MOPAC internal coordinates of N, CA, C and O (Angstrom, degrees):
PM7 1SCF
backbone

  N    0.0000 0     0.00 0     0.00 0    0    0    0
  C    1.4539 1     0.00 0     0.00 0    1    0    0
  C    1.5344 1   110.73 1     0.00 0    2    1    0
  O    1.2310 1   121.08 1   131.49 1    3    2    1
  N    1.3307 1   115.54 1   -48.51 1    3    2    1
  C    1.4703 1   118.99 1  -178.97 1    5    3    2
  C    1.5199 1   110.08 1   -67.66 1    6    5    3
  O    1.2310 1   120.09 1   143.45 1    7    6    5
  N    1.3364 1   117.44 1   -36.55 1    7    6    5
  C    1.4660 1   120.43 1   178.13 1    9    7    6
  C    1.5268 1   110.28 1   -60.85 1   10    9    7
  O    1.2310 1   120.72 1   136.34 1   11   10    9
  N    1.3352 1   116.22 1   -43.66 1   11   10    9
  C    1.4549 1   120.09 1   179.85 1   13   11   10
  C    1.5207 1   111.18 1   -63.76 1   14   13   11
  O    1.2310 1   120.42 1   139.93 1   15   14   13
  N    1.3182 1   116.80 1   -40.07 1   15   14   13
  C    1.4564 1   121.31 1   178.72 1   17   15   14
  C    1.5311 1   110.54 1   -64.41 1   18   17   15
  O    1.2310 1   120.41 1   136.70 1   19   18   17
  N    1.3245 1   116.82 1   -43.30 1   19   18   17
  C    1.4629 1   120.98 1   178.63 1   21   19   18
  C    1.5342 1   111.02 1   -64.22 1   22   21   19
  O    1.2310 1   120.22 1   139.26 1   23   22   21
  N    1.3271 1   117.18 1   -40.74 1   23   22   21
  C    1.4602 1   121.04 1   177.44 1   25   23   22
  C    1.5223 1   111.14 1   -63.71 1   26   25   23
  O    1.2310 1   120.65 1   139.95 1   27   26   25
  N    1.3274 1   116.37 1   -40.05 1   27   26   25
  C    1.4647 1   120.16 1   179.13 1   29   27   26
  C    1.5269 1   111.03 1   -64.93 1   30   29   27
  O    1.2310 1   120.48 1   137.87 1   31   30   29
  N    1.3186 1   116.69 1   -42.13 1   31   30   29
  C    1.4753 1   121.05 1   178.55 1   33   31   30
  C    1.5281 1   109.50 1   -64.84 1   34   33   31
  O    1.2310 1   120.17 1   136.32 1   35   34   33
  N    1.3130 1   117.28 1   -43.68 1   35   34   33
  C    1.4702 1   120.67 1   179.40 1   37   35   34
  C    1.5276 1   110.87 1   -62.09 1   38   37   35
  O    1.2310 1   120.11 1   138.63 1   39   38   37
  N    1.3217 1   117.39 1   -41.37 1   39   38   37
  C    1.4604 1   120.72 1   178.83 1   41   39   38
  C    1.5230 1   110.83 1   -65.79 1   42   41   39
  O    1.2310 1   120.42 1   140.56 1   43   42   41
  N    1.3159 1   116.81 1   -39.44 1   43   42   41
  C    1.4571 1   120.78 1   178.71 1   45   43   42
  C    1.5179 1   111.33 1   -63.82 1   46   45   43
  O    1.2310 1   120.75 1   135.70 1   47   46   45
  N    1.3143 1   116.17 1   -44.30 1   47   46   45
  C    1.4731 1   120.53 1   178.60 1   49   47   46
  C    1.5134 1   110.55 1   -64.19 1   50   49   47
  O    1.2310 1   120.16 1   137.93 1   51   50   49
  N    1.3222 1   117.30 1   -42.07 1   51   50   49
  C    1.4684 1   120.58 1  -178.70 1   53   51   50
  C    1.5210 1   111.53 1   -66.28 1   54   53   51
  O    1.2310 1   120.15 1   146.10 1   55   54   53
  N    1.3188 1   117.31 1   -33.90 1   55   54   53
  C    1.4681 1   119.56 1  -177.56 1   57   55   54
  C    1.5252 1   112.10 1   -86.63 1   58   57   55
  O    1.2310 1   119.53 1   173.39 1   59   58   57
  N    1.3079 1   118.49 1    -6.61 1   59   58   57
  C    1.4614 1   121.02 1  -177.63 1   61   59   58
  C    1.5163 1   112.35 1   -72.49 1   62   61   59
  O    1.2310 1   119.47 1   166.18 1   63   62   61
  N    1.3279 1   118.62 1   -13.82 1   63   62   61
  C    1.4537 1   121.28 1   175.67 1   65   63   62
  C    1.5181 1   113.80 1    82.05 1   66   65   63
  O    1.2310 1   120.12 1  -142.34 1   67   66   65
  N    1.3038 1   117.37 1    37.66 1   67   66   65
  C    1.4582 1   119.40 1   176.55 1   69   67   66
  C    1.5115 1   108.99 1   -66.96 1   70   69   67
  O    1.2310 1   120.48 1   -45.73 1   71   70   69
  N    1.3480 1   116.69 1   134.27 1   71   70   69
  C    1.4612 1   121.00 1  -174.92 1   73   71   70
  C    1.5296 1   111.07 1   -69.58 1   74   73   71
  O    1.2310 1   119.73 1   132.50 1   75   74   73
  N    1.3133 1   118.12 1   -47.50 1   75   74   73
  C    1.4473 1   121.47 1  -179.69 1   77   75   74
  C    1.5238 1   109.18 1  -168.58 1   78   77   75
  O    1.2310 1   121.10 1   -13.99 1   79   78   77
  N    1.3145 1   115.50 1   166.01 1   79   78   77
  C    1.4498 1   120.54 1   174.88 1   81   79   78
  C    1.5184 1   108.51 1  -105.40 1   82   81   79
  O    1.2310 1   120.80 1   -32.98 1   83   82   81
  N    1.3014 1   116.07 1   147.02 1   83   82   81
  C    1.4588 1   119.12 1   178.32 1   85   83   82
  C    1.5200 1   110.02 1   -77.03 1   86   85   83
  O    1.2310 1   121.32 1   -38.92 1   87   86   85
  N    1.3235 1   115.09 1   141.08 1   87   86   85
  C    1.4611 1   122.16 1   179.71 1   89   87   86
  C    1.5295 1   106.80 1  -125.02 1   90   89   87
  O    1.2310 1   120.41 1   -65.03 1   91   90   89
  N    1.3270 1   116.83 1   114.97 1   91   90   89
  C    1.4540 1   121.26 1  -178.89 1   93   91   90
  C    1.5224 1   110.29 1   -87.62 1   94   93   91
  O    1.2310 1   120.35 1   -53.31 1   95   94   93
  N    1.3377 1   116.94 1   126.69 1   95   94   93
  C    1.4628 1   121.31 1  -177.31 1   97   95   94
  C    1.5271 1   112.69 1   -61.88 1   98   97   95
  O    1.2310 1   120.13 1   156.53 1   99   98   97
  N    1.3215 1   117.35 1   -23.47 1   99   98   97
  C    1.4660 1   120.59 1  -178.08 1  101   99   98
  C    1.5278 1   112.85 1   -87.97 1  102  101   99
  O    1.2310 1   119.91 1   174.25 1  103  102  101
  N    1.3335 1   117.79 1    -5.75 1  103  102  101
  C    1.4662 1   120.36 1  -177.53 1  105  103  102
  C    1.5233 1   113.17 1  -125.66 1  106  105  103
  O    1.2310 1   120.03 1   157.25 1  107  106  105
  N    1.3168 1   117.55 1   -22.75 1  107  106  105
  C    1.4681 1   121.29 1  -171.88 1  109  107  106
  C    1.5186 1   113.06 1   -76.06 1  110  109  107
  O    1.2310 1   121.55 1   -29.67 1  111  110  109
  N    1.3314 1   114.63 1   150.33 1  111  110  109
  C    1.4612 1   119.93 1   172.71 1  113  111  110
  C    1.5261 1   108.33 1   -91.52 1  114  113  111
  O    1.2310 1   120.43 1    -0.05 1  115  114  113
  N    1.3259 1   116.79 1   179.95 1  115  114  113
  C    1.4619 1   121.18 1  -176.19 1  117  115  114
  C    1.5235 1   111.98 1   -60.42 1  118  117  115
  O    1.2310 1   120.06 1   140.10 1  119  118  117
  N    1.3301 1   117.50 1   -39.90 1  119  118  117
  C    1.4635 1   120.65 1  -179.02 1  121  119  118
  C    1.5218 1   111.56 1   -63.99 1  122  121  119
  O    1.2310 1   120.58 1   137.53 1  123  122  121
  N    1.3290 1   116.49 1   -42.47 1  123  122  121
  C    1.4666 1   119.98 1   179.22 1  125  123  122
  C    1.5243 1   111.07 1   -66.06 1  126  125  123
  O    1.2310 1   120.27 1   139.17 1  127  126  125
  N    1.3201 1   117.09 1   -40.83 1  127  126  125
  C    1.4638 1   120.38 1   178.01 1  129  127  126
  C    1.5261 1   111.03 1   -64.42 1  130  129  127
  O    1.2310 1   120.25 1   137.79 1  131  130  129
  N    1.3358 1   117.13 1   -42.21 1  131  130  129
  C    1.4613 1   121.61 1   178.89 1  133  131  130
  C    1.5310 1   111.47 1   -63.66 1  134  133  131
  O    1.2310 1   120.51 1   156.19 1  135  134  133
  N    1.3206 1   116.64 1   -23.81 1  135  134  133
  C    1.4640 1   121.24 1   179.96 1  137  135  134
  C    1.5231 1   113.69 1   -74.81 1  138  137  135
  O    1.2310 1   120.33 1   167.69 1  139  138  137
  N    1.3267 1   116.97 1   -12.31 1  139  138  137
  C    1.4669 1   120.55 1   178.22 1  141  139  138
  C    1.5197 1   108.00 1   -83.56 1  142  141  139
  O    1.2310 1   120.67 1   -52.25 1  143  142  141
  N    1.3258 1   116.32 1   127.75 1  143  142  141
  C    1.4626 1   120.38 1  -179.49 1  145  143  142
  C    1.5240 1   109.05 1   -60.80 1  146  145  143
  O    1.2310 1   120.92 1   -55.66 1  147  146  145
  N    1.3265 1   115.84 1   124.34 1  147  146  145
  C    1.4599 1   121.51 1  -179.69 1  149  147  146
  C    1.5203 1   113.65 1   104.28 1  150  149  147
  O    1.2310 1   120.43 1   167.76 1  151  150  149
  N    1.3342 1   116.79 1   -12.24 1  151  150  149
  C    1.4606 1   120.64 1   177.55 1  153  151  150
  C    1.5278 1   107.02 1  -105.36 1  154  153  151
  O    1.2310 1   120.92 1   -59.70 1  155  154  153
  N    1.3158 1   115.85 1   120.30 1  155  154  153
  C    1.4524 1   120.24 1   178.20 1  157  155  154
  C    1.5130 1   110.49 1  -108.14 1  158  157  155
  O    1.2310 1   120.40 1     2.71 1  159  158  157
  N    1.3120 1   116.85 1  -177.29 1  159  158  157
  C    1.4656 1   120.95 1  -177.99 1  161  159  158
  C    1.5283 1   113.54 1   -58.04 1  162  161  159
  O    1.2310 1   119.67 1   141.42 1  163  162  161
  N    1.3266 1   118.23 1   -38.58 1  163  162  161
  C    1.4701 1   119.01 1  -178.24 1  165  163  162
  C    1.5254 1   111.43 1   -70.02 1  166  165  163
  O    1.2310 1   120.08 1   141.98 1  167  166  165
  N    1.3284 1   117.45 1   -38.02 1  167  166  165
  C    1.4687 1   119.24 1   178.71 1  169  167  166
  C    1.5223 1   110.54 1   -71.32 1  170  169  167
  O    1.2310 1   119.80 1   139.82 1  171  170  169
  N    1.3212 1   117.98 1   -40.18 1  171  170  169
  C    1.4639 1   118.88 1   179.38 1  173  171  170
  C    1.5303 1   110.38 1   -65.31 1  174  173  171
  O    1.2310 1   119.72 1   145.06 1  175  174  173
  N    1.3304 1   118.15 1   -34.94 1  175  174  173
  C    1.4674 1   120.73 1   176.53 1  177  175  174
  C    1.5224 1   109.68 1   -65.73 1  178  177  175
  O    1.2310 1   120.28 1   137.14 1  179  178  177
  N    1.3336 1   117.06 1   -42.86 1  179  178  177
  C    1.4629 1   120.67 1   178.63 1  181  179  178
  C    1.5286 1   111.01 1   -62.25 1  182  181  179
  O    1.2310 1   120.47 1   138.77 1  183  182  181
  N    1.3322 1   116.70 1   -41.23 1  183  182  181
  C    1.4649 1   120.64 1   178.80 1  185  183  182
  C    1.5212 1   110.25 1   -63.34 1  186  185  183
  O    1.2310 1   120.38 1   133.76 1  187  186  185
  N    1.3345 1   116.88 1   -46.24 1  187  186  185
  C    1.4679 1   120.37 1  -179.08 1  189  187  186
  C    1.5284 1   111.66 1   -65.49 1  190  189  187
  O    1.2310 1   120.48 1   140.68 1  191  190  189
  N    1.3462 1   116.69 1   -39.32 1  191  190  189
  C    1.4650 1   120.25 1   178.81 1  193  191  190
  C    1.5243 1   110.93 1   -63.79 1  194  193  191
  O    1.2310 1   120.48 1   135.67 1  195  194  193
  N    1.3326 1   116.69 1   -44.33 1  195  194  193
  C    1.4623 1   120.18 1   179.20 1  197  195  194
  C    1.5245 1   112.04 1   -69.79 1  198  197  195
  O    1.2310 1   120.32 1   143.62 1  199  198  197
  N    1.3178 1   117.00 1   -36.38 1  199  198  197
  C    1.4673 1   120.58 1   179.54 1  201  199  198
  C    1.5210 1   110.91 1   -65.91 1  202  201  199
  O    1.2310 1   120.23 1   151.33 1  203  202  201
  N    1.3427 1   117.17 1   -28.67 1  203  202  201
  C    1.4618 1   120.82 1   177.63 1  205  203  202
  C    1.5286 1   110.91 1   -63.45 1  206  205  203
  O    1.2310 1   120.47 1   154.73 1  207  206  205
  N    1.3362 1   116.71 1   -25.27 1  207  206  205
  C    1.4748 1   121.64 1   178.11 1  209  207  206
  C    1.5172 1   111.78 1   -82.71 1  210  209  207
  O    1.2310 1   120.51 1   165.41 1  211  210  209
  N    1.3166 1   116.63 1   -14.59 1  211  210  209
  C    1.4608 1   122.38 1  -179.67 1  213  211  210
  C    1.5182 1   109.86 1   152.27 1  214  213  211
  O    1.2310 1   120.97 1   -32.98 1  215  214  213
  N    1.3327 1   115.75 1   147.02 1  215  214  213
  C    1.4636 1   119.50 1  -179.50 1  217  215  214
  C    1.5169 1   111.49 1   -62.34 1  218  217  215
  O    1.2310 1   121.53 1   -24.27 1  219  218  217
  N    1.3290 1   114.67 1   155.73 1  219  218  217
  C    1.4573 1   120.74 1   176.28 1  221  219  218
  C    1.5266 1   109.03 1   -79.40 1  222  221  219
  O    1.2310 1   120.59 1   -46.96 1  223  222  221
  N    1.3290 1   116.47 1   133.04 1  223  222  221
  C    1.4657 1   120.97 1  -178.07 1  225  223  222
  C    1.5191 1   112.14 1   -78.40 1  226  225  223
  O    1.2310 1   121.38 1   138.66 1  227  226  225
  N    1.3353 1   114.97 1   -41.34 1  227  226  225
  C    1.4578 1   120.99 1  -177.36 1  229  227  226
  C    1.5234 1   108.97 1  -162.21 1  230  229  227
  O    1.2310 1   120.76 1     4.99 1  231  230  229
  N    1.3329 1   116.15 1  -175.01 1  231  230  229
  C    1.4617 1   119.76 1  -178.65 1  233  231  230
  C    1.5270 1   111.73 1   -63.21 1  234  233  231
  O    1.2310 1   119.98 1   141.70 1  235  234  233
  N    1.3227 1   117.63 1   -38.30 1  235  234  233
  C    1.4640 1   120.31 1   179.67 1  237  235  234
  C    1.5246 1   110.42 1   -61.51 1  238  237  235
  O    1.2310 1   120.28 1   139.16 1  239  238  237
  N    1.3250 1   117.06 1   -40.84 1  239  238  237
  C    1.4655 1   121.89 1   178.39 1  241  239  238
  C    1.5304 1   109.79 1   -64.53 1  242  241  239
  O    1.2310 1   120.22 1   135.39 1  243  242  241
  N    1.3286 1   117.18 1   -44.61 1  243  242  241
  C    1.4649 1   121.05 1   178.34 1  245  243  242
  C    1.5245 1   110.45 1   -60.13 1  246  245  243
  O    1.2310 1   120.25 1   131.91 1  247  246  245
  N    1.3358 1   117.12 1   -48.09 1  247  246  245
  C    1.4512 1   120.94 1  -178.89 1  249  247  246
  C    1.5285 1   112.15 1   -64.10 1  250  249  247
  O    1.2310 1   120.26 1   145.14 1  251  250  249
  N    1.3097 1   117.11 1   -34.86 1  251  250  249
  C    1.4607 1   120.60 1  -179.95 1  253  251  250
  C    1.5154 1   113.08 1   -71.49 1  254  253  251
  O    1.2310 1   120.45 1   151.79 1  255  254  253
  N    1.3217 1   116.75 1   -28.21 1  255  254  253
  C    1.4606 1   120.69 1  -175.67 1  257  255  254
  C    1.5271 1   114.00 1   -98.02 1  258  257  255
  O    1.2310 1   119.76 1   163.97 1  259  258  257
  N    1.3335 1   118.07 1   -16.03 1  259  258  257
  C    1.4719 1   121.47 1  -179.92 1  261  259  258
  C    1.5299 1   109.11 1  -108.24 1  262  261  259
  O    1.2310 1   121.06 1   -66.88 1  263  262  261
  N    1.3204 1   115.58 1   113.12 1  263  262  261
  C    1.4628 1   121.96 1  -177.72 1  265  263  262
  C    1.5395 1   110.52 1   -60.81 1  266  265  263
  O    1.2310 1   120.88 1   -45.71 1  267  266  265
  N    1.3265 1   115.91 1   134.29 1  267  266  265
  C    1.4554 1   121.75 1   177.06 1  269  267  266
  C    1.5128 1   115.48 1    83.36 1  270  269  267
  O    1.2310 1   120.07 1  -173.93 1  271  270  269
  N    1.3240 1   117.47 1     6.07 1  271  270  269
  C    1.4691 1   120.94 1  -178.83 1  273  271  270
  C    1.5264 1   109.01 1  -100.69 1  274  273  271
  O    1.2310 1   121.28 1   -93.47 1  275  274  273
  N    1.3314 1   115.16 1    86.53 1  275  274  273
  C    1.4541 1   120.83 1   179.26 1  277  275  274
  C    1.5160 1   111.45 1   -89.02 1  278  277  275
  O    1.2310 1   120.79 1     5.07 1  279  278  277
  N    1.3261 1   116.10 1  -174.93 1  279  278  277
  C    1.4633 1   121.38 1  -177.06 1  281  279  278
  C    1.5288 1   112.03 1   -61.61 1  282  281  279
  O    1.2310 1   120.40 1   135.64 1  283  282  281
  N    1.3199 1   116.84 1   -44.36 1  283  282  281
  C    1.4667 1   121.00 1  -177.23 1  285  283  282
  C    1.5298 1   111.40 1   -63.51 1  286  285  283
  O    1.2310 1   120.63 1   132.53 1  287  286  285
  N    1.3246 1   116.40 1   -47.47 1  287  286  285
  C    1.4650 1   121.34 1   179.72 1  289  287  286
  C    1.5245 1   110.37 1   -65.77 1  290  289  287
  O    1.2310 1   120.23 1   139.43 1  291  290  289
  N    1.3367 1   117.17 1   -40.57 1  291  290  289
  C    1.4604 1   121.04 1   179.53 1  293  291  290
  C    1.5291 1   110.61 1   -62.99 1  294  293  291
  O    1.2310 1   120.18 1   139.94 1  295  294  293
  N    1.3220 1   117.26 1   -40.06 1  295  294  293
  C    1.4619 1   120.89 1   178.86 1  297  295  294
  C    1.5248 1   110.42 1   -63.88 1  298  297  295
  O    1.2310 1   120.36 1   138.67 1  299  298  297
  N    1.3362 1   116.92 1   -41.33 1  299  298  297
  C    1.4713 1   120.72 1   179.41 1  301  299  298
  C    1.5255 1   110.79 1   -65.33 1  302  301  299
  O    1.2310 1   120.59 1   139.45 1  303  302  301
  N    1.3312 1   116.49 1   -40.55 1  303  302  301
  C    1.4665 1   119.83 1   179.33 1  305  303  302
  C    1.5295 1   110.44 1   -66.77 1  306  305  303
  O    1.2310 1   120.54 1   141.76 1  307  306  305
  N    1.3197 1   116.57 1   -38.24 1  307  306  305
  C    1.4537 1   120.81 1   177.56 1  309  307  306
  C    1.5269 1   110.63 1   -63.79 1  310  309  307
  O    1.2310 1   120.69 1   137.30 1  311  310  309
  N    1.3255 1   116.29 1   -42.70 1  311  310  309
  C    1.4637 1   120.77 1   177.08 1  313  311  310
  C    1.5200 1   111.68 1   -62.28 1  314  313  311
  O    1.2310 1   120.61 1   150.05 1  315  314  313
  N    1.3288 1   116.44 1   -29.95 1  315  314  313
  C    1.4624 1   121.82 1   179.27 1  317  315  314
  C    1.5259 1   112.58 1   -81.47 1  318  317  315
  O    1.2310 1   120.02 1   173.88 1  319  318  317
  N    1.3421 1   117.57 1    -6.12 1  319  318  317
  C    1.4606 1   120.32 1   175.52 1  321  319  318
  C    1.5131 1   116.17 1   117.04 1  322  321  319
  O    1.2310 1   119.40 1   179.95 1  323  322  321
  N    1.3292 1   118.74 1    -0.05 1  323  322  321
  C    1.4585 1   120.65 1   179.34 1  325  323  322
  C    1.5314 1   109.48 1   -78.09 1  326  325  323
  O    1.2310 1   120.44 1   -46.55 1  327  326  325
  N    1.3270 1   116.77 1   133.45 1  327  326  325
  C    1.4631 1   121.81 1   179.18 1  329  327  326
  C    1.5207 1   109.63 1  -131.67 1  330  329  327
  O    1.2310 1   121.24 1   -22.38 1  331  330  329
  N    1.3378 1   115.23 1   157.62 1  331  330  329
  C    1.4601 1   122.03 1   174.07 1  333  331  330
  C    1.5236 1   106.34 1  -120.02 1  334  333  331
  O    1.2310 1   120.95 1   -62.57 1  335  334  333
  N    1.3196 1   115.78 1   117.43 1  335  334  333
  C    1.4613 1   122.08 1  -176.81 1  337  335  334
  C    1.5285 1   111.39 1    53.59 1  338  337  335
  O    1.2310 1   120.94 1  -139.48 1  339  338  337
  N    1.3324 1   115.80 1    40.52 1  339  338  337
  C    1.4501 1   121.40 1   176.46 1  341  339  338
  C    1.5212 1   115.43 1    79.86 1  342  341  339
  O    1.2310 1   119.90 1  -176.38 1  343  342  341
  N    1.3243 1   117.79 1     3.62 1  343  342  341
  C    1.4650 1   120.82 1  -177.46 1  345  343  342
  C    1.5223 1   110.98 1  -117.24 1  346  345  343
  O    1.2310 1   121.45 1   -42.60 1  347  346  345
  N    1.3228 1   114.83 1   137.40 1  347  346  345
  C    1.4466 1   120.86 1   174.48 1  349  347  346
  C    1.5230 1   110.00 1   -79.66 1  350  349  347
  O    1.2310 1   120.90 1   -12.33 1  351  350  349
  N    1.3073 1   115.89 1   167.67 1  351  350  349
  C    1.4647 1   121.51 1   178.12 1  353  351  350
  C    1.5189 1   108.57 1   -67.66 1  354  353  351
  O    1.2310 1   120.75 1   -48.47 1  355  354  353
  N    1.3089 1   116.18 1   131.53 1  355  354  353
  C    1.4655 1   120.12 1   178.80 1  357  355  354
  C    1.5094 1   109.36 1   -63.20 1  358  357  355
  O    1.2310 1   120.68 1   -47.41 1  359  358  357
  N    1.3058 1   116.30 1   132.59 1  359  358  357
  C    1.4575 1   121.50 1  -179.08 1  361  359  358
  C    1.5194 1   113.46 1    95.09 1  362  361  359
  O    1.2310 1   119.92 1   165.50 1  363  362  361
  N    1.3272 1   117.75 1   -14.50 1  363  362  361
  C    1.4592 1   120.93 1   177.68 1  365  363  362
  C    1.5220 1   108.64 1   -83.17 1  366  365  363
  O    1.2310 1   120.39 1   -36.83 1  367  366  365
  N    1.3102 1   116.86 1   143.17 1  367  366  365
  C    1.4509 1   121.74 1  -178.84 1  369  367  366
  C    1.5152 1   108.64 1  -112.09 1  370  369  367
  O    1.2310 1   120.80 1   -52.79 1  371  370  369
  N    1.3198 1   116.08 1   127.21 1  371  370  369
  C    1.4608 1   120.22 1   177.38 1  373  371  370
  C    1.5129 1   109.36 1   -69.87 1  374  373  371
  O    1.2310 1   120.63 1   -36.85 1  375  374  373
  N    1.3134 1   116.39 1   143.15 1  375  374  373
  C    1.4607 1   121.01 1   179.85 1  377  375  374
  C    1.5168 1   108.81 1   -70.65 1  378  377  375
  O    1.2310 1   119.74 1   -39.06 1  379  378  377
  N    1.3527 1   118.10 1   140.94 1  379  378  377
  C    1.4662 1   120.39 1   179.52 1  381  379  378
  C    1.5222 1   110.49 1   -67.94 1  382  381  379
  O    1.2310 1   121.08 1   -27.84 1  383  382  381
  N    1.3066 1   115.54 1   152.16 1  383  382  381
  C    1.4580 1   120.76 1   176.82 1  385  383  382
  C    1.5157 1   109.47 1   -66.93 1  386  385  383
  O    1.2310 1   120.31 1   -19.37 1  387  386  385
  N    1.3002 1   117.01 1   160.63 1  387  386  385
  C    1.4611 1   122.32 1  -175.46 1  389  387  386
  C    1.5220 1   111.42 1   -60.61 1  390  389  387
  O    1.2310 1   118.96 1   148.82 1  391  390  389
  N    1.3182 1   119.59 1   -31.18 1  391  390  389
  C    1.4641 1   120.92 1  -177.19 1  393  391  390
  C    1.5299 1   111.87 1   -69.47 1  394  393  391
  O    1.2310 1   119.41 1   166.05 1  395  394  393
  N    1.3309 1   118.73 1   -13.95 1  395  394  393
  C    1.4569 1   121.72 1   177.79 1  397  395  394
  C    1.5219 1   111.70 1   -85.66 1  398  397  395
  O    1.2310 1   120.09 1   178.87 1  399  398  397
  N    1.3156 1   117.43 1    -1.13 1  399  398  397
  C    1.4689 1   121.15 1  -177.78 1  401  399  398
  C    1.5224 1   110.03 1   -71.97 1  402  401  399
  O    1.2310 1   121.29 1   -13.27 1  403  402  401
  N    1.3353 1   115.14 1   166.73 1  403  402  401
  C    1.4624 1   120.40 1   179.11 1  405  403  402
  C    1.5108 1   109.59 1   -62.58 1  406  405  403
  O    1.2310 1   120.39 1   -31.43 1  407  406  405
  N    1.3398 1   116.86 1   148.57 1  407  406  405
  C    1.4757 1   118.73 1   177.66 1  409  407  406
  C    1.5246 1   109.87 1   -65.72 1  410  409  407
  O    1.2310 1   120.73 1   -26.12 1  411  410  409
  N    1.2942 1   116.21 1   153.88 1  411  410  409
  C    1.4559 1   120.57 1  -178.73 1  413  411  410
  C    1.5228 1   110.30 1   -72.08 1  414  413  411
  O    1.2310 1   120.78 1   -16.28 1  415  414  413
  N    1.3217 1   116.11 1   163.72 1  415  414  413
  C    1.4528 1   121.53 1   179.24 1  417  415  414
  C    1.5244 1   110.25 1   -63.85 1  418  417  415
  O    1.2310 1   119.92 1   148.02 1  419  418  417
  N    1.3258 1   117.75 1   -31.98 1  419  418  417
  C    1.4584 1   121.70 1   179.33 1  421  419  418
  C    1.5197 1   109.16 1   -63.51 1  422  421  419
  O    1.2310 1   119.85 1   137.20 1  423  422  421
  N    1.3179 1   117.89 1   -42.80 1  423  422  421
  C    1.4537 1   120.86 1   179.10 1  425  423  422
  C    1.5255 1   110.59 1   -65.34 1  426  425  423
  O    1.2310 1   120.43 1   143.31 1  427  426  425
  N    1.3422 1   116.78 1   -36.69 1  427  426  425
  C    1.4584 1   120.77 1   177.77 1  429  427  426
  C    1.5255 1   110.37 1   -65.27 1  430  429  427
  O    1.2310 1   120.42 1   138.95 1  431  430  429
  N    1.3204 1   116.80 1   -41.05 1  431  430  429
  C    1.4607 1   121.26 1  -179.69 1  433  431  430
  C    1.5147 1   110.71 1   -65.15 1  434  433  431
  O    1.2310 1   120.28 1   138.39 1  435  434  433
  N    1.3289 1   117.08 1   -41.61 1  435  434  433
  C    1.4690 1   120.86 1   179.20 1  437  435  434
  C    1.5205 1   110.54 1   -64.97 1  438  437  435
  O    1.2310 1   120.27 1   141.70 1  439  438  437
  N    1.3415 1   117.10 1   -38.30 1  439  438  437
  C    1.4462 1   120.69 1  -179.04 1  441  439  438
  C    1.5338 1   111.20 1   -67.07 1  442  441  439
  O    1.2310 1   120.30 1   150.37 1  443  442  441
  N    1.3240 1   117.04 1   -29.63 1  443  442  441
  C    1.4669 1   121.93 1  -178.86 1  445  443  442
  C    1.5209 1   111.31 1   -74.04 1  446  445  443
  O    1.2310 1   119.62 1   159.11 1  447  446  445
  N    1.3314 1   118.33 1   -20.89 1  447  446  445
  C    1.4698 1   121.68 1  -177.35 1  449  447  446
  C    1.4737 1   111.96 1   -74.76 1  450  449  447
  O    1.2310 1   120.10 1   180.00 1  451  450  449

């Protein structure tokens, strides 16, 4: 019974159209970091190696300690769900959820009838 309820909740959440989950660089493991679009195995290793020396204070600290992570790349990673201490990169815009997209042509055709 509980398994069925959990499966139903998981299916509901999956079908709700969530754009992405936030991944905090100070808490995530390599698999979670690799799941962020734009973060590959080499960057996640660099993040984990630097985090072992101490947590990242903010985006500036992350960018200063990770080679090749400039403002443009950091903004893209933030838009993809990467956060530092629960905060996205200032100036980055989160992508809208799928339900905010334009209505389909089928819906337009039905409305015209």
